[in-house]
PDB file as gemmi writes it, atoms N, CA and C in Angstrom:
CRYST1    1.000    1.000    1.000  90.00  90.00  90.00 P 1                      
ATOM      1  N   MET A   1    -106.491-133.819 196.504  1.00  0.00           N  
ATOM      2  CA  MET A   1    -106.328-133.420 195.124  1.00  0.00           C  
ATOM      3  C   MET A   1    -105.535-134.521 194.413  1.00  0.00           C  
ATOM      4  N   SER A   2    -106.032-134.947 193.283  1.00  0.00           N  
ATOM      5  CA  SER A   2    -105.384-136.013 192.524  1.00  0.00           C  
ATOM      6  C   SER A   2    -104.319-135.440 191.584  1.00  0.00           C  
ATOM      7  N   VAL A   3    -103.469-136.309 191.086  1.00  0.00           N  
ATOM      8  CA  VAL A   3    -102.451-135.895 190.128  1.00  0.00           C  
ATOM      9  C   VAL A   3    -103.104-135.330 188.875  1.00  0.00           C  
ATOM     10  N   ASP A   4    -104.174-135.938 188.444  1.00  0.00           N  
ATOM     11  CA  ASP A   4    -104.874-135.435 187.261  1.00  0.00           C  
ATOM     12  C   ASP A   4    -105.396-134.018 187.485  1.00  0.00           C  
ATOM     13  N   GLU A   5    -105.899-133.753 188.675  1.00  0.00           N  
ATOM     14  CA  GLU A   5    -106.379-132.399 188.985  1.00  0.00           C  
ATOM     15  C   GLU A   5    -105.215-131.405 189.007  1.00  0.00           C  
ATOM     16  N   ILE A   6    -104.108-131.852 189.551  1.00  0.00           N  
ATOM     17  CA  ILE A   6    -102.923-130.987 189.601  1.00  0.00           C  
ATOM     18  C   ILE A   6    -102.441-130.669 188.195  1.00  0.00           C  
ATOM     19  N   LYS A   7    -102.442-131.650 187.324  1.00  0.00           N  
ATOM     20  CA  LYS A   7    -101.981-131.441 185.951  1.00  0.00           C  
ATOM     21  C   LYS A   7    -102.860-130.456 185.190  1.00  0.00           C  
ATOM     22  N   LYS A   8    -104.082-130.281 185.637  1.00  0.00           N  
ATOM     23  CA  LYS A   8    -104.989-129.321 184.993  1.00  0.00           C  
ATOM     24  C   LYS A   8    -104.673-127.882 185.381  1.00  0.00           C  
ATOM     25  N   LEU A   9    -103.918-127.706 186.442  1.00  0.00           N  
ATOM     26  CA  LEU A   9    -103.531-126.364 186.873  1.00  0.00           C  
ATOM     27  C   LEU A   9    -102.461-125.825 185.933  1.00  0.00           C  
ATOM     28  N   ASP A  10    -102.418-124.510 185.793  1.00  0.00           N  
ATOM     29  CA  ASP A  10    -101.333-123.959 184.984  1.00  0.00           C  
ATOM     30  C   ASP A  10    -100.050-123.973 185.819  1.00  0.00           C  
ATOM     31  N   ILE A  11     -98.947-123.689 185.169  1.00  0.00           N  
ATOM     32  CA  ILE A  11     -97.635-123.788 185.817  1.00  0.00           C  
ATOM     33  C   ILE A  11     -97.561-122.914 187.072  1.00  0.00           C  
ATOM     34  N   LYS A  12     -98.026-121.687 186.965  1.00  0.00           N  
ATOM     35  CA  LYS A  12     -97.968-120.780 188.111  1.00  0.00           C  
ATOM     36  C   LYS A  12     -98.745-121.351 189.294  1.00  0.00           C  
ATOM     37  N   GLU A  13     -99.920-121.893 189.038  1.00  0.00           N  
ATOM     38  CA  GLU A  13    -100.736-122.469 190.124  1.00  0.00           C  
ATOM     39  C   GLU A  13    -100.048-123.686 190.737  1.00  0.00           C  
ATOM     40  N   ARG A  14     -99.393-124.493 189.909  1.00  0.00           N  
ATOM     41  CA  ARG A  14     -98.687-125.667 190.440  1.00  0.00           C  
ATOM     42  C   ARG A  14     -97.496-125.264 191.289  1.00  0.00           C  
ATOM     43  N   ILE A  15     -96.799-124.217 190.878  1.00  0.00           N  
ATOM     44  CA  ILE A  15     -95.667-123.735 191.677  1.00  0.00           C  
ATOM     45  C   ILE A  15     -96.158-123.208 193.020  1.00  0.00           C  
ATOM     46  N   ILE A  16     -97.241-122.482 193.001  1.00  0.00           N  
ATOM     47  CA  ILE A  16     -97.823-121.977 194.249  1.00  0.00           C  
ATOM     48  C   ILE A  16     -98.230-123.141 195.150  1.00  0.00           C  
ATOM     49  N   LEU A  17     -98.874-124.140 194.576  1.00  0.00           N  
ATOM     50  CA  LEU A  17     -99.269-125.317 195.341  1.00  0.00           C  
ATOM     51  C   LEU A  17     -98.056-126.024 195.932  1.00  0.00           C  
ATOM     52  N   MET A  18     -97.012-126.165 195.126  1.00  0.00           N  
ATOM     53  CA  MET A  18     -95.797-126.819 195.590  1.00  0.00           C  
ATOM     54  C   MET A  18     -95.194-126.055 196.769  1.00  0.00           C  
ATOM     55  N   ASN A  19     -95.158-124.734 196.668  1.00  0.00           N  
ATOM     56  CA  ASN A  19     -94.641-123.920 197.771  1.00  0.00           C  
ATOM     57  C   ASN A  19     -95.489-124.069 199.024  1.00  0.00           C  
ATOM     58  N   GLU A  20     -96.787-124.146 198.846  1.00  0.00           N  
ATOM     59  CA  GLU A  20     -97.672-124.330 200.000  1.00  0.00           C  
ATOM     60  C   GLU A  20     -97.432-125.682 200.661  1.00  0.00           C  
ATOM     61  N   ILE A  21     -97.173-126.684 199.861  1.00  0.00           N  
ATOM     62  CA  ILE A  21     -96.865-128.014 200.423  1.00  0.00           C  
ATOM     63  C   ILE A  21     -95.567-127.961 201.217  1.00  0.00           C  
ATOM     64  N   TRP A  22     -94.520-127.324 200.652  1.00  0.00           N  
ATOM     65  CA  TRP A  22     -93.256-127.199 201.380  1.00  0.00           C  
ATOM     66  C   TRP A  22     -93.464-126.442 202.683  1.00  0.00           C  
ATOM     67  N   ASP A  23     -94.235-125.360 202.632  1.00  0.00           N  
ATOM     68  CA  ASP A  23     -94.509-124.585 203.850  1.00  0.00           C  
ATOM     69  C   ASP A  23     -95.217-125.439 204.895  1.00  0.00           C  
ATOM     70  N   SER A  24     -96.131-126.277 204.453  1.00  0.00           N  
ATOM     71  CA  SER A  24     -96.851-127.129 205.406  1.00  0.00           C  
ATOM     72  C   SER A  24     -95.913-128.153 206.045  1.00  0.00           C  
ATOM     73  N   LEU A  25     -94.913-128.605 205.293  1.00  0.00           N  
ATOM     74  CA  LEU A  25     -93.959-129.570 205.831  1.00  0.00           C  
ATOM     75  C   LEU A  25     -93.048-128.940 206.878  1.00  0.00           C  
ATOM     76  N   GLU A  26     -92.757-127.664 206.714  1.00  0.00           N  
ATOM     77  CA  GLU A  26     -91.922-126.977 207.699  1.00  0.00           C  
ATOM     78  C   GLU A  26     -92.590-126.927 209.060  1.00  0.00           C  
ATOM     79  N   ASP A  27     -93.897-126.944 209.076  1.00  0.00           N  
ATOM     80  CA  ASP A  27     -94.639-126.876 210.328  1.00  0.00           C  
ATOM     81  C   ASP A  27     -94.681-128.219 211.060  1.00  0.00           C  
ATOM     82  N   GLU A  28     -94.306-129.274 210.385  1.00  0.00           N  
ATOM     83  CA  GLU A  28     -94.338-130.599 210.994  1.00  0.00           C  
ATOM     84  C   GLU A  28     -93.257-130.716 212.059  1.00  0.00           C  
ATOM     85  N   GLU A  29     -93.467-131.669 212.944  1.00  0.00           N  
ATOM     86  CA  GLU A  29     -92.467-131.907 213.969  1.00  0.00           C  
ATOM     87  C   GLU A  29     -91.149-132.288 213.344  1.00  0.00           C  
ATOM     88  N   GLU A  30     -90.092-131.795 213.928  1.00  0.00           N  
ATOM     89  CA  GLU A  30     -88.755-131.993 213.366  1.00  0.00           C  
ATOM     90  C   GLU A  30     -88.400-133.469 213.201  1.00  0.00           C  
ATOM     91  N   HIS A  31     -88.822-134.301 214.117  1.00  0.00           N  
ATOM     92  CA  HIS A  31     -88.398-135.705 214.094  1.00  0.00           C  
ATOM     93  C   HIS A  31     -89.473-136.653 213.575  1.00  0.00           C  
ATOM     94  N   SER A  32     -90.439-136.124 212.884  1.00  0.00           N  
ATOM     95  CA  SER A  32     -91.497-137.006 212.400  1.00  0.00           C  
ATOM     96  C   SER A  32     -90.999-137.967 211.326  1.00  0.00           C  
ATOM     97  N   ILE A  33     -89.994-137.553 210.569  1.00  0.00           N  
ATOM     98  CA  ILE A  33     -89.383-138.436 209.581  1.00  0.00           C  
ATOM     99  C   ILE A  33     -87.904-138.521 209.925  1.00  0.00           C  
ATOM    100  N   LYS A  34     -87.457-139.698 210.185  1.00  0.00           N  
ATOM    101  CA  LYS A  34     -86.077-139.892 210.614  1.00  0.00           C  
ATOM    102  C   LYS A  34     -85.194-140.215 209.417  1.00  0.00           C  
ATOM    103  N   SER A  35     -84.051-139.579 209.365  1.00  0.00           N  
ATOM    104  CA  SER A  35     -83.087-139.891 208.317  1.00  0.00           C  
ATOM    105  C   SER A  35     -82.469-141.252 208.582  1.00  0.00           C  
ATOM    106  N   PRO A  36     -82.097-141.945 207.525  1.00  0.00           N  
ATOM    107  CA  PRO A  36     -81.427-143.235 207.724  1.00  0.00           C  
ATOM    108  C   PRO A  36     -80.081-143.041 208.430  1.00  0.00           C  
ATOM    109  N   ASP A  37     -79.651-144.034 209.156  1.00  0.00           N  
ATOM    110  CA  ASP A  37     -78.396-143.935 209.906  1.00  0.00           C  
ATOM    111  C   ASP A  37     -77.192-143.626 209.017  1.00  0.00           C  
ATOM    112  N   TRP A  38     -77.213-144.133 207.793  1.00  0.00           N  
ATOM    113  CA  TRP A  38     -76.056-143.926 206.925  1.00  0.00           C  
ATOM    114  C   TRP A  38     -75.873-142.455 206.555  1.00  0.00           C  
ATOM    115  N   HIS A  39     -76.924-141.643 206.655  1.00  0.00           N  
ATOM    116  CA  HIS A  39     -76.786-140.209 206.364  1.00  0.00           C  
ATOM    117  C   HIS A  39     -75.775-139.564 207.303  1.00  0.00           C  
ATOM    118  N   GLU A  40     -75.879-139.891 208.574  1.00  0.00           N  
ATOM    119  CA  GLU A  40     -74.966-139.306 209.553  1.00  0.00           C  
ATOM    120  C   GLU A  40     -73.528-139.692 209.247  1.00  0.00           C  
ATOM    121  N   SER A  41     -73.333-140.922 208.861  1.00  0.00           N  
ATOM    122  CA  SER A  41     -71.987-141.390 208.521  1.00  0.00           C  
ATOM    123  C   SER A  41     -71.416-140.631 207.328  1.00  0.00           C  
ATOM    124  N   VAL A  42     -72.219-140.448 206.304  1.00  0.00           N  
ATOM    125  CA  VAL A  42     -71.781-139.724 205.105  1.00  0.00           C  
ATOM    126  C   VAL A  42     -71.451-138.273 205.462  1.00  0.00           C  
ATOM    127  N   LEU A  43     -72.305-137.636 206.244  1.00  0.00           N  
ATOM    128  CA  LEU A  43     -72.064-136.243 206.631  1.00  0.00           C  
ATOM    129  C   LEU A  43     -70.793-136.096 207.464  1.00  0.00           C  
ATOM    130  N   LYS A  44     -70.569-137.027 208.398  1.00  0.00           N  
ATOM    131  CA  LYS A  44     -69.356-136.978 209.215  1.00  0.00           C  
ATOM    132  C   LYS A  44     -68.117-137.147 208.348  1.00  0.00           C  
ATOM    133  N   ASP A  45     -68.191-138.077 207.401  1.00  0.00           N  
ATOM    134  CA  ASP A  45     -67.063-138.299 206.494  1.00  0.00           C  
ATOM    135  C   ASP A  45     -66.765-137.032 205.691  1.00  0.00           C  
ATOM    136  N   ARG A  46     -67.785-136.400 205.186  1.00  0.00           N  
ATOM    137  CA  ARG A  46     -67.595-135.173 204.401  1.00  0.00           C  
ATOM    138  C   ARG A  46     -67.023-134.044 205.253  1.00  0.00           C  
ATOM    139  N   MET A  47     -67.526-133.920 206.471  1.00  0.00           N  
ATOM    140  CA  MET A  47     -67.011-132.877 207.362  1.00  0.00           C  
ATOM    141  C   MET A  47     -65.547-133.131 207.711  1.00  0.00           C  
ATOM    142  N   ASN A  48     -65.192-134.387 207.923  1.00  0.00           N  
ATOM    143  CA  ASN A  48     -63.795-134.725 208.202  1.00  0.00           C  
ATOM    144  C   ASN A  48     -62.902-134.344 207.030  1.00  0.00           C  
ATOM    145  N   LYS A  49     -63.351-134.628 205.838  1.00  0.00           N  
ATOM    146  CA  LYS A  49     -62.567-134.267 204.648  1.00  0.00           C  
ATOM    147  C   LYS A  49     -62.400-132.758 204.542  1.00  0.00           C  
ATOM    148  N   ILE A  50     -63.459-132.031 204.816  1.00  0.00           N  
ATOM    149  CA  ILE A  50     -63.388-130.563 204.770  1.00  0.00           C  
ATOM    150  C   ILE A  50     -62.430-130.051 205.842  1.00  0.00           C  
ATOM    151  N   ASN A  51     -62.566-130.552 207.051  1.00  0.00           N  
ATOM    152  CA  ASN A  51     -61.731-130.098 208.170  1.00  0.00           C  
ATOM    153  C   ASN A  51     -60.262-130.440 207.975  1.00  0.00           C  
ATOM    154  N   ASN A  52     -59.983-131.508 207.236  1.00  0.00           N  
ATOM    155  CA  ASN A  52     -58.602-131.922 206.990  1.00  0.00           C  
ATOM    156  C   ASN A  52     -58.064-131.423 205.654  1.00  0.00           C  
ATOM    157  N   ASN A  53     -58.785-130.504 205.046  1.00  0.00           N  
ATOM    158  CA  ASN A  53     -58.394-129.960 203.737  1.00  0.00           C  
ATOM    159  C   ASN A  53     -58.144-131.057 202.709  1.00  0.00           C  
ATOM    160  N   ASN A  54     -58.962-132.061 202.764  1.00  0.00           N  
ATOM    161  CA  ASN A  54     -58.817-133.206 201.865  1.00  0.00           C  
ATOM    162  C   ASN A  54     -59.961-133.207 200.838  1.00  0.00           C  
ATOM    163  N   VAL A  55     -60.284-132.030 200.331  1.00  0.00           N  
ATOM    164  CA  VAL A  55     -61.360-131.898 199.354  1.00  0.00           C  
ATOM    165  C   VAL A  55     -60.892-131.044 198.189  1.00  0.00           C  
ATOM    166  N   LYS A  56     -61.536-131.223 197.075  1.00  0.00           N  
ATOM    167  CA  LYS A  56     -61.265-130.376 195.921  1.00  0.00           C  
ATOM    168  C   LYS A  56     -62.560-129.656 195.583  1.00  0.00           C  
ATOM    169  N   TYR A  57     -62.511-128.344 195.580  1.00  0.00           N  
ATOM    170  CA  TYR A  57     -63.677-127.545 195.246  1.00  0.00           C  
ATOM    171  C   TYR A  57     -63.650-127.232 193.756  1.00  0.00           C  
ATOM    172  N   ILE A  58     -64.802-127.356 193.136  1.00  0.00           N  
ATOM    173  CA  ILE A  58     -64.905-127.050 191.713  1.00  0.00           C  
ATOM    174  C   ILE A  58     -66.084-126.113 191.490  1.00  0.00           C  
ATOM    175  N   SER A  59     -66.028-125.425 190.377  1.00  0.00           N  
ATOM    176  CA  SER A  59     -67.113-124.506 190.042  1.00  0.00           C  
ATOM    177  C   SER A  59     -68.308-125.279 189.487  1.00  0.00           C  
ATOM    178  N   LEU A  60     -69.425-124.623 189.462  1.00  0.00           N  
ATOM    179  CA  LEU A  60     -70.630-125.243 188.901  1.00  0.00           C  
ATOM    180  C   LEU A  60     -70.409-125.550 187.428  1.00  0.00           C  
ATOM    181  N   GLU A  61     -69.733-124.661 186.728  1.00  0.00           N  
ATOM    182  CA  GLU A  61     -69.455-124.890 185.301  1.00  0.00           C  
ATOM    183  C   GLU A  61     -68.603-126.142 185.105  1.00  0.00           C  
ATOM    184  N   GLU A  62     -67.596-126.312 185.963  1.00  0.00           N  
ATOM    185  CA  GLU A  62     -66.748-127.504 185.874  1.00  0.00           C  
ATOM    186  C   GLU A  62     -67.559-128.764 186.197  1.00  0.00           C  
ATOM    187  N   LEU A  63     -68.414-128.668 187.190  1.00  0.00           N  
ATOM    188  CA  LEU A  63     -69.251-129.805 187.563  1.00  0.00           C  
ATOM    189  C   LEU A  63     -70.132-130.247 186.415  1.00  0.00           C  
ATOM    190  N   LYS A  64     -70.644-129.296 185.671  1.00  0.00           N  
ATOM    191  CA  LYS A  64     -71.532-129.610 184.552  1.00  0.00           C  
ATOM    192  C   LYS A  64     -70.817-130.368 183.439  1.00  0.00           C  
ATOM    193  N   THR A  65     -69.512-130.281 183.385  1.00  0.00           N  
ATOM    194  CA  THR A  65     -68.756-130.975 182.343  1.00  0.00           C  
ATOM    195  C   THR A  65     -68.385-132.394 182.737  1.00  0.00           C  
ATOM    196  N   ILE A  66     -68.574-132.726 183.971  1.00  0.00           N  
ATOM    197  CA  ILE A  66     -68.205-134.067 184.461  1.00  0.00           C  
ATOM    198  C   ILE A  66     -69.252-135.085 184.073  1.00  0.00           C  
TER     199      ILE A  66                                                      
END                                                                             
């Protein structure tokens, strides 16, 4: 299906198609797409900050003002 064909679908049909695509991706092998190495580093850093209480939590409303 081409992008032009997709654009001819109404919004509801495109959302359904998008959900079907996501569902099809869930069925793929877990390691078929590998995350870059730097992802692990970023996640470890964030977890360390959380575990050491070195984070500031903000509300979604506050985030929207930043």
